[in-house]
C-alpha positions as CSV (number, residue, x, y, z in Angstrom):
1,M,0.0,0.0,0.0
2,T,2.8,2.4,0.9
3,K,4.7,1.7,-2.3
4,A,1.5,2.3,-4.4
5,R,1.0,5.6,-2.7
6,L,4.6,6.7,-3.2
7,L,4.2,5.7,-6.9
8,R,1.1,7.8,-7.3
9,L,2.7,10.7,-5.5
10,S,5.7,10.5,-7.7
11,V,3.5,10.5,-10.8
12,V,1.6,13.5,-9.6
13,L,4.8,15.5,-8.7
14,V,6.4,14.7,-12.1
15,S,3.2,15.8,-13.9
16,I,3.0,19.1,-11.9
17,F,6.7,19.7,-12.7
18,M,6.1,19.2,-16.4
19,I,3.1,21.5,-16.4
20,L,5.0,24.2,-14.6
21,L,7.9,23.9,-17.0
22,I,5.6,24.3,-20.0
23,I,3.7,27.3,-18.4
24,V,6.9,29.1,-17.4
25,Y,8.5,28.6,-20.8
26,W,5.5,29.8,-22.8
27,D,4.8,32.6,-20.5
28,N,8.3,34.0,-21.0
29,V,9.0,33.1,-24.6
30,G,5.7,32.4,-26.4
31,T,4.9,29.2,-28.3
32,A,3.4,31.0,-31.2
33,H,6.7,32.4,-32.4
34,F,9.1,29.5,-31.8
35,Y,9.4,28.4,-35.5
36,L,11.0,30.6,-38.1
37,H,9.2,32.0,-41.1
38,T,12.1,33.7,-42.8
39,S,14.1,32.8,-45.8
40,F,16.9,31.7,-43.5
41,S,14.8,28.8,-42.2
42,R,16.6,25.5,-42.4
43,P,15.0,23.1,-45.0
44,R,12.7,20.4,-43.6
45,S,11.1,17.4,-45.3
46,P,7.4,17.4,-46.1
47,G,5.3,16.6,-43.1
48,A,8.0,17.6,-40.6
49,I,7.0,19.1,-37.4
50,P,7.0,23.0,-37.5
51,G,9.9,24.2,-35.3
52,I,12.0,21.0,-35.6
53,T,14.4,20.5,-38.5
54,A,14.8,17.0,-39.7
55,G,18.4,16.0,-40.4
56,E,21.8,15.5,-38.8
57,D,21.6,18.7,-36.7
58,W,18.8,17.4,-34.6
59,E,20.0,13.8,-34.6
60,A,23.1,15.1,-32.8
61,L,21.2,16.8,-30.0
62,P,21.7,15.5,-26.5
63,D,18.7,13.7,-24.9
64,V,17.6,16.8,-22.9
65,D,17.8,19.1,-25.9
66,E,15.8,16.6,-28.0
67,F,13.3,16.2,-25.3
68,L,12.8,20.0,-24.9
69,A,12.6,20.5,-28.7
70,K,9.9,17.9,-29.1
71,L,8.1,19.2,-26.0
72,L,8.0,22.7,-27.5
73,S,7.0,21.4,-30.9
74,S,4.0,19.4,-29.6
75,S,2.6,22.6,-28.2
76,L,3.3,24.4,-31.5
77,R,0.9,22.1,-33.4
78,Q,-1.9,23.6,-31.3
79,N,-0.9,27.1,-32.1
80,N,-1.1,27.4,-35.9
81,S,-3.2,30.5,-35.8
82,L,-0.7,33.2,-34.9
83,P,-1.5,36.7,-33.7
84,R,-0.2,39.2,-36.2
85,K,-0.5,42.3,-34.1
86,T,2.7,43.8,-35.4
87,E,2.4,42.7,-39.0
88,Q,1.0,45.9,-40.4
89,L,2.7,48.4,-42.5
90,L,4.3,50.9,-40.1
91,V,4.0,54.6,-40.6
92,Q,7.4,56.0,-41.4
93,G,8.8,59.3,-40.4
94,S,9.4,60.6,-36.9
95,N,11.0,63.6,-35.3
96,K,14.7,63.1,-35.0
97,P,16.2,63.0,-31.5
98,V,17.3,66.3,-30.2
99,I,21.1,66.5,-30.2
100,S,23.6,69.2,-29.4
101,N,25.8,70.8,-32.1
102,L,28.9,69.3,-30.5
103,E,27.4,65.8,-30.6
104,E,26.4,66.5,-34.2
105,K,30.0,67.4,-35.0
106,V,31.5,64.4,-33.3
107,R,29.1,61.7,-34.2
108,G,28.4,63.1,-37.7
109,Y,24.6,62.6,-37.8
110,D,22.8,62.7,-41.1
111,W,19.0,62.2,-40.6
112,S,18.2,62.3,-44.3
113,T,16.3,59.3,-45.5
114,H,18.5,57.0,-47.6
115,K,17.0,55.1,-50.5
116,D,17.5,51.3,-50.5
117,R,20.4,50.5,-52.6
118,N,20.2,46.7,-52.7
119,S,23.1,45.3,-54.7
120,P,22.4,42.2,-56.9
121,D,25.5,40.7,-55.4
122,Q,24.3,40.8,-51.8
123,E,23.8,37.1,-51.6
124,K,27.2,36.4,-53.1
125,L,28.7,39.0,-50.6
126,Q,27.2,37.1,-47.7
127,V,28.5,33.8,-48.9
128,E,32.0,35.3,-49.2
129,R,31.9,36.9,-45.7
130,Q,30.7,33.7,-44.1
131,R,33.2,31.6,-45.9
132,T,36.1,33.9,-44.8
133,L,34.9,33.6,-41.2
134,R,34.5,29.8,-41.2
135,E,37.8,29.2,-42.9
136,F,39.8,31.1,-40.3
137,C,37.8,29.6,-37.5
138,A,38.8,26.2,-38.8
139,N,42.4,27.2,-39.6
140,S,44.5,25.7,-36.8
141,S,47.5,27.9,-37.7
142,F,45.5,31.1,-37.0
143,T,45.0,31.4,-33.2
144,F,43.7,33.9,-30.8
145,P,42.4,33.8,-27.2
146,T,39.2,31.8,-26.6
147,K,39.1,30.5,-30.2
148,E,39.2,26.8,-29.3
149,R,36.6,26.8,-26.5
150,S,33.1,25.4,-27.1
151,F,29.8,27.3,-26.7
152,D,29.3,25.5,-23.4
153,D,32.6,27.0,-22.2
154,I,31.4,30.6,-22.6
155,P,30.4,32.1,-19.3
156,N,26.8,33.4,-19.1
157,Y,28.0,37.0,-18.5
158,E,29.8,36.9,-21.9
159,L,26.5,36.2,-23.6
160,N,24.9,39.5,-22.7
161,H,25.3,40.9,-26.2
162,L,23.0,38.3,-27.8
163,I,19.5,39.8,-28.0
164,V,16.6,37.4,-28.7
165,D,13.4,38.1,-30.5
166,D,11.1,35.1,-30.1
167,R,8.3,36.6,-32.1
168,H,10.3,36.4,-35.4
169,G,13.0,34.0,-34.5
170,V,15.9,36.4,-34.6
171,I,19.1,36.6,-32.5
172,Y,21.2,39.8,-32.9
173,C,24.7,40.2,-31.4
174,Y,25.2,43.9,-30.9
175,V,28.6,45.5,-31.2
176,P,28.9,49.1,-29.8
177,K,30.0,51.7,-32.3
178,V,28.5,49.7,-35.2
179,A,25.0,51.2,-35.5
180,C,23.9,49.1,-32.5
181,T,21.5,51.8,-31.1
182,N,19.3,51.6,-34.2
183,W,19.5,47.8,-34.4
184,K,18.4,47.6,-30.8
185,R,15.5,49.9,-31.7
186,V,14.6,47.5,-34.5
187,M,14.7,44.5,-32.1
188,I,12.4,46.4,-29.7
189,V,9.9,47.0,-32.4
190,L,10.0,43.4,-33.6
191,S,9.8,41.8,-30.2
192,E,7.3,44.3,-28.8
193,S,9.4,44.4,-25.6
194,L,8.6,48.0,-24.8
195,L,5.3,49.8,-24.7
196,D,4.4,53.4,-25.2
197,H,1.2,54.2,-23.3
198,G,0.3,50.5,-23.4
199,V,1.0,50.1,-27.1
200,P,4.1,48.6,-28.6
201,Y,6.4,51.0,-30.4
202,R,5.9,50.9,-34.2
203,N,8.6,53.3,-35.4
204,P,12.2,52.6,-34.2
205,L,13.1,56.3,-34.0
206,D,10.2,57.0,-31.6
207,I,12.0,54.9,-28.9
208,P,14.0,57.2,-26.5
209,R,17.8,56.5,-26.5
210,E,17.8,55.9,-22.7
211,H,15.3,53.1,-23.1
212,V,17.2,51.6,-26.0
213,H,20.3,50.9,-23.9
214,N,18.4,49.9,-20.7
215,T,19.4,46.3,-20.1
216,S,15.9,45.5,-18.8
217,T,14.5,46.2,-22.2
218,H,16.0,43.3,-24.0
219,L,15.9,39.5,-23.6
220,T,19.5,38.4,-23.8
221,F,21.2,35.0,-23.5
222,N,22.8,35.8,-20.2
223,K,19.3,36.3,-18.7
224,F,18.3,32.7,-19.6
225,W,19.8,31.3,-16.4
226,R,17.5,33.4,-14.2
227,R,14.5,32.3,-16.2
228,Y,15.2,28.6,-17.0
229,G,17.8,27.5,-14.6
230,K,19.6,24.3,-15.6
231,F,17.7,24.2,-18.9
232,S,19.0,27.5,-20.1
233,R,21.9,26.1,-22.1
234,H,19.7,23.6,-23.8
235,L,17.2,26.2,-24.8
236,M,20.0,28.5,-26.1
237,K,21.3,25.7,-28.3
238,I,17.8,25.1,-29.7
239,K,17.4,28.8,-30.5
240,L,20.8,29.0,-32.0
241,K,19.9,26.1,-34.4
242,K,16.5,27.4,-35.3
243,Y,16.7,31.2,-35.2
244,T,18.3,33.6,-37.7
245,K,21.5,35.0,-36.2
246,F,23.2,38.2,-37.3
247,L,25.7,40.8,-36.4
248,F,27.2,44.0,-37.9
249,V,30.9,44.7,-37.8
250,R,33.3,47.5,-38.6
251,D,37.0,48.2,-39.4
252,P,38.6,47.6,-36.0
253,F,40.8,50.7,-36.0
254,V,38.1,53.0,-37.2
255,R,35.8,51.6,-34.5
256,L,38.4,52.5,-31.9
257,I,38.6,56.1,-33.3
258,S,34.8,56.3,-33.1
259,A,34.7,55.0,-29.6
260,F,37.4,57.5,-28.5
261,R,35.5,60.4,-30.1
262,S,32.1,59.6,-28.6
263,K,33.3,58.8,-25.1
264,F,36.1,61.2,-24.6
265,E,35.5,64.2,-26.9
266,L,31.9,64.6,-25.5
267,E,31.2,65.3,-21.9
268,N,30.4,61.9,-20.6
269,E,30.5,61.9,-16.8
270,D,30.5,58.1,-16.4
271,F,33.4,57.5,-18.8
272,Y,35.3,60.4,-17.4
273,R,35.3,59.0,-13.9
274,R,35.8,55.4,-14.8
275,F,38.4,55.8,-17.6
276,A,39.6,59.3,-18.3
277,V,40.7,60.0,-14.7
278,P,42.9,56.9,-14.5
279,M,44.3,57.6,-18.0
280,L,45.2,61.2,-17.1
281,K,47.0,60.0,-14.0
282,L,48.8,57.1,-15.5
283,Y,49.8,58.4,-19.0
284,S,49.7,62.2,-18.7
285,N,51.2,62.5,-15.2
286,H,48.5,64.8,-14.1
287,T,47.9,65.0,-10.3
288,N,45.2,67.6,-9.4
289,I,42.5,66.2,-11.7
290,P,39.0,67.8,-11.5
291,T,36.3,65.6,-10.1
292,S,33.7,66.3,-12.9
293,V,34.0,66.2,-16.7
294,S,32.6,69.7,-17.1
295,E,35.4,71.1,-14.9
296,A,38.0,69.2,-16.7
297,F,36.8,70.4,-20.1
298,R,36.7,74.0,-18.9
299,A,40.3,73.6,-17.8
300,G,41.3,72.2,-21.2
301,L,42.1,68.8,-19.6
302,R,41.2,66.0,-21.9
303,V,42.4,62.5,-22.6
304,S,44.5,62.3,-25.8
305,F,44.2,59.6,-28.4
306,S,47.8,58.6,-27.4
307,D,46.6,58.2,-23.7
308,F,43.8,55.9,-25.0
309,I,46.1,53.7,-27.0
310,Q,48.5,53.4,-24.1
311,Y,45.5,52.3,-21.9
312,L,44.5,49.6,-24.4
313,L,48.1,48.3,-24.6
314,D,48.8,48.4,-20.9
315,P,48.8,44.8,-19.6
316,R,47.4,46.1,-16.3
317,T,44.2,47.2,-17.9
318,E,42.8,43.7,-18.5
319,K,44.0,42.5,-15.1
320,I,41.9,45.1,-13.4
321,T,38.8,44.7,-15.5
322,P,37.9,43.4,-19.0
323,F,37.8,45.9,-21.8
324,N,34.7,48.1,-21.9
325,E,32.3,46.9,-24.6
326,H,32.9,50.0,-26.7
327,W,36.5,48.9,-27.4
328,R,36.3,45.2,-26.6
329,Q,37.2,43.0,-29.6
330,I,34.2,41.8,-31.6
331,Y,35.2,38.1,-31.3
332,R,34.9,38.5,-27.5
333,L,31.5,40.1,-27.8
334,C,29.9,37.8,-30.3
335,H,31.9,34.5,-30.3
336,P,31.9,34.0,-34.1
337,C,33.8,30.7,-34.0
338,Q,31.3,29.2,-31.5
339,I,28.1,30.7,-33.1
340,D,27.3,30.0,-36.8
341,Y,26.0,33.4,-37.9
342,D,23.5,33.5,-40.8
343,F,24.2,37.1,-41.8
344,I,27.3,39.3,-41.4
345,G,26.6,43.0,-42.0
346,K,29.2,45.8,-42.2
347,L,28.9,49.4,-41.2
348,E,30.7,50.3,-44.4
349,T,27.8,49.0,-46.4
350,L,25.1,49.6,-43.7
351,D,22.3,50.9,-45.9
352,E,22.5,48.1,-48.4
353,D,23.1,45.3,-45.8
354,A,20.3,46.5,-43.5
355,A,17.7,46.7,-46.3
356,Y,18.7,43.2,-47.6
357,L,18.6,41.7,-44.1
358,L,15.1,43.0,-43.3
359,Q,13.9,41.5,-46.6
360,L,15.4,38.2,-45.8
361,L,13.8,38.3,-42.4
362,K,10.5,39.1,-44.1
363,V,9.9,42.1,-41.9
364,D,10.6,44.8,-44.5
365,R,6.9,45.6,-44.6
366,L,6.9,46.2,-40.8
367,L,9.7,48.7,-40.7
368,R,12.7,50.2,-42.3
369,F,16.1,50.6,-40.8
370,P,16.2,54.0,-39.2
371,P,18.0,56.7,-41.1
372,S,21.6,56.5,-39.8
373,Y,24.3,59.0,-39.2
374,R,26.8,59.1,-41.9
375,N,30.1,57.6,-41.1
376,R,32.4,60.6,-40.8
377,T,35.0,58.5,-38.9
378,A,36.2,57.2,-42.3
379,S,39.1,54.8,-43.0
380,S,41.0,57.7,-44.6
381,W,41.2,59.3,-41.2
382,E,43.4,56.5,-39.8
383,D,46.6,58.1,-41.1
384,N,45.9,61.3,-39.3
385,W,44.7,59.8,-36.1
386,F,47.7,57.4,-35.9
387,A,50.3,59.8,-37.2
388,K,51.6,60.6,-33.7
389,I,51.3,57.1,-32.4
390,P,54.7,55.3,-32.3
391,L,55.1,52.5,-34.8
392,A,55.7,49.9,-32.1
393,W,52.4,50.8,-30.5
394,R,50.6,50.5,-33.8
395,Q,52.0,47.1,-34.4
396,Q,51.0,46.0,-30.8
397,L,47.5,47.4,-31.3
398,Y,47.1,45.5,-34.6
399,K,48.1,42.2,-32.8
400,L,45.5,43.0,-30.1
401,Y,42.7,43.4,-32.8
402,E,44.1,41.1,-35.4
403,A,41.4,38.5,-35.0
404,D,38.7,41.0,-35.8
405,F,40.6,42.2,-39.0
406,V,41.1,38.6,-40.2
407,L,37.7,37.0,-39.3
408,F,35.6,39.7,-40.9
409,G,37.7,40.3,-44.0
410,Y,39.3,43.7,-43.2
411,P,42.6,44.3,-44.9
412,K,45.7,44.6,-42.8
413,P,46.5,48.4,-42.5
414,E,50.0,48.0,-43.9
415,N,50.6,51.7,-44.2
416,L,50.2,52.1,-40.4
417,L,52.4,49.1,-39.6
418,K,55.6,50.0,-41.5
419,D,57.9,53.0,-41.4
C-alpha cells in the first residue's frame, strides 16, 4: 500500500513539474513564435513538425535538448493560428532625436532618408563573408584567445550581447559603435518588448535612447539562467539552431577612433570618472584632476588619443577589469567561432546590408532601418589619427585586434604598420 501511494505521489509530482515547466516557458517566450518563417529557415522534409528541423543537426542533439525540442513542438501544433498584431505596414517618419551641435559634429549625424540600394551581389557577398569567417575559425594555424573553446565553455556573463526576438525567431549580437543603437531599436519593435502608453512601439526612432540601452528592455542569453535554470543552455542551443543569427561589424581601428571620439570628446561623466581620470593619472602625469568632466573640459584637460592607445596596450588594464564593450574585440562580444551566424553586415555597407537583411527576415513591410548618421570617422582618417602614435604601439595594437581584422575580412593596414 505504501509503495503504491509513493508511486502515485511521484507521478503527480512529475506531472506538476512538467506542467509548470511548460507554463513558465510559454509565459516568457511564447509558443506562437518559436518556429522561423524567414528565408533563412533550415529546410525540412514534407510533413516535418514545425519548429523542428529533420536531419543530422537534430539527430546530434543531446537527450535533454531533443526532449525539450519535441516538447515545444508538440505545443506548436496547437498554435497554428498566430496573432499578427505587429504585422501591419508601419508609418514611417518621426522627429529626429534632439542632439547638441557638439554631438552632431563628433558623431556626424545625417538624418536624411536614404533610399534602399540593394546590390544584386548581396547574396554572393554574404557567402563570401561567411566563408572567410568559417575558414579562419577552422584554420589551426590562426590562433587567438578563446578560439578553441566550445559554446558551453562561454560564461553566461559573456552572452549579454546576444539579444533574442522570439516573435520572429531572430538573434542579434550587438557591437557598440556599429549602429547598435538603431539595431536595438529594430529589435524592440520586432519583439514588442517596450510599450508606449500601453501600445508597442511601431517606429524605431520613436524609442528614446535611454530606453534603447536599458538592459531590462532586451531578452539576452545571459538572462536565460535566471528564467530557465539548468535548462538554459539547452534552450540556447535550440534557438541557435533554429533562429536567424546576425551581427554587424566595422573596421577595428576605425571603430576605436569612433569610440574615443564619442566617449572622450563629448562630456560623458561616467566614462570620465571610470576611464579618463585613470588615463590622465597614468599616462599624462596629471595630479590635481577635476572631479567632474565639465570642470576638466573647462580647464582644457582631456584624454588624448595617445593616452587611450596606451591604456589599451597596458597589460594592467585587463588585469583590473575586462575591456569596456565599446572597445572590446568583436570576437569577444559575439563569439563568431562558436556561433554560426547566418548574416554578417558591415557598417561600411550599412544601408544596403540593412535593407537586404530586413527583406530576408520578411519584416521589411513592418519597418525600415532608421536613417543612420553618416560615417564621418572614415578609414581615410586613420593616417591622421595614428600619425603621432609610435610604430611599435601601432604594431602591438594590430596584434590586439588582429582576429577582428582577419575573421571579418578587413585588410591589414600595412601603411600604419611600416615606417
